[in-house]
N, C-alpha and C positions, 0 to 999 in steps of 0.2 A: 523647517522640517516638520512633517506631520506626525512624527513618532519619536520616542526617546530611544536613541541607539543603545546597543549593548555597551556596558561599561568599558571605557577605554577606547572606544571606536567612534568614528564620525558619522557613519550612516549604515550600520550593520544591524540586522535583525535575524532572529533564529526561528526555524521551523523544526519541531520534533515530529517526524513523519513515522507513523506506526502502522503495522499491519494488524488486522483484527486477530483475536484469539482463535483457538481451534474450533472448528465447526464440523458437524456430521453432515456430509453431502449425500449420503446414501442411507437407506433404511436397513433394517435387519435382514431383509431378503436380498440386499445388494442392489436395489433399484434406486436410481437417482431421485433426489428430492428437488423441489423448486429452490434454486439458490437464492432467489429474492426473499424467501421466507426463512431461510436457515438461520438458526440462532446458535449461541455458544454452547458447547458441552461443559460439563463440570471442569474438565481439564482446561478448557478455554477460559473459563471464568477465573480459575486460579492463575493462569498466565497473565490475564489482564490486571489482576490484583498485584502480581509481582512487578509488572511494568509501572503501576501506580506507586509502588513503594520506591522504585528507582527514581521516579520523577518527583518524589515528595518534597524535595528541597528546591525545586524549580519554580520561580515566581511566574507561572503561566498567566497570560492575559486573556486568552481565548482558547476554546476547544471546539474543533469541528470534526464531523464525520461525513461519510458519503451519503448517509441517510438510510442505508439498508440495516436491518436489525442487528446483524453481526458486528457492524462497525459502531452503531449507537451503543449497544450493550458494552462493548469493549471500552469505548470512551467514557461512559458513565462509571464503570467500575474503576478505571484508571484514575479518575479525578474525584472519586467518592469522598465526600466530606469537605471538599474545597470550596463549595458554594459557586461553582462555575457552571453556567448553562451550556449544554452541548448543542451546537448549531449544525443544521443539515447543509451540506455543500454538494449537491448532486453533480456538479462538474467533475467530481472525483469518483463517479461510479465505475465499477470494474469493467474491463474489456470483456466482451462476451464471445464465447466459442459458438460454433454452429451446432446443429443437432447431430449427435453422435451417430444416430441410426442412418444418416445420409452419407456417412463416411465408411467406405469398405473396411471390414474388420482388420484386414492386413495393413491398412494405412493409418489406423487410429493411434498407434504409438508415436509415429512420426508427427502426426497432426497435433496431438494433445501433449504428450510427455516432452517432446522436443520442439514444440511449436514456436517457442520464443526465439530459438536459435535461427529460425528462417525469416525473422522479421525484416531484414534489410532487402529482401527480394522485392522488385517493383510490384506494387499493388498487393503485397502480402497481407493475408488475413489470418486471424487466429482460428485454426481448425474450421475454416469455412465461415467464420462469423465476422466480427468487426475487423476493419482494416487497422493495422498497427499505426500507420502514419496519422490516420484521422483521430484515433483515440489519443495519441501522444499530443497532437495539436490541441485537442480539447483540454487535457489535464494541464498542459503547460500554460495555456491561456488562462485557465482557472487559477493556477498558482500565481501567475504574474498579476492578475487582477487583485488577488488577495494581498500580495506584497505591496500593491499601490494604495491599499486602504489605510487610512490613518488610525492612530490610537492604540497600536499594540507593538510590543517588542518581541515577545516570545509566545508561540502558540503551539498547540498539539493538534495534529491532523491525523485522524485514524482512517485509513483507506484500505487498499487491497494489494495483493501480490503483484498483479500486472500493473496497476496504477503506480505503485511505488517504484517498480523497475523502470517504467517509462520515465518517471521524473528523475530518477538517479542517472539513467542513461543520458538524458538531456543535460543534467547538471554537470556531468563530467565531460561534456562536449562530444560524446560518441554518437549522438543522434539515436538511432535504433540499434547501433552496433553492439552495445553492451547489455542488451536486454536479457540475454541468456546467462550473463555472468553474475548479475546482482541478485544472489539468492535472498529470499525474504521468507524466513520461517515465521510460524505463528507468533503473534504478539511481539514481533521484532521492532526495535527502535532504530531509527536513523536520525542523525543530527545534521542539519544543513543550515549554513549561514549565507545570507544574501546581503550584498551592499546595494542599497536602493537610493537613487538620486533622482529627484523630480519625478517620482513615480515609476522610474525605470530600473530594471535590474542591470547593474553594471559589473557585478562580480558574483560568482557562485563558488561556494566552498563546501566540500563534503567532509564533515568532522568525524562522523562515525556511521557505520552501516551494519545492519542485520545483527544488532546486539539483542540477545534474548535474556532478560533478567531472570527468567525462570530456569535457565540453563546456560550459564555464561560460557562454559567450555564446550557446548554442543555435544555432550555425552549422549550417545545413542542416536544422534541426528545424522543419519547416513543417507536417507532419501532426499532428493530435491523436493521442493514444494510441489512441483507439477507431478512428480512420481507419486507423491502421497495422495494428492487429490484425484488424479485421473487414472491411476492403475486399475481400479475396479471396472472402468469402462472397457478395458481390453478383453474382459471375459464375458461381456454381455453380448447376447445374440441380437 
């Protein structure tokens, strides 16, 4: 075996799958910013620190992020002081929506706010952008390749709302069918275990999903992640 399994198991390793902390996607005038460059807000930094405190007793072997500033900043804050280098893993870059100005105003809510719920339709794309099935194939292949790599037992992967949903929907066996169900709040932690044999995933277990150490009981968290991010688009001309 090319890795040390979790204590008491024969072939099991663990992935702490996390969403980045809160980001400002719109400027003070309500205009969208380039999401590739968006960084954490002060609230987002505090959320990442809280996640780091929750992970403090976990003997992590590796830390990965998608490579975008918001995931790298979150990962670095979450493992601050642990001496772990944060690796870029671009296979986990977020699913991209299409340009909102190309979508009629009356269709924007369905396309953006409820877009994940239409993922199972043949050829479905997120708000006219990336195809759900193609992105899921990419992120699942990236995770399977990571699970086949030797030398680690527990790792932290900081990614995105859509990416995490795609992985959780696959992990539970629903394909794209559960994409709209797995809410992913800012800096949420998910715990997934995988039995790996000869480099292949032979079993998938979801231990925990959407835990927010900065607000365990979700007080005041009433919007979905897509409502919070995309609602400002609905009023733009």
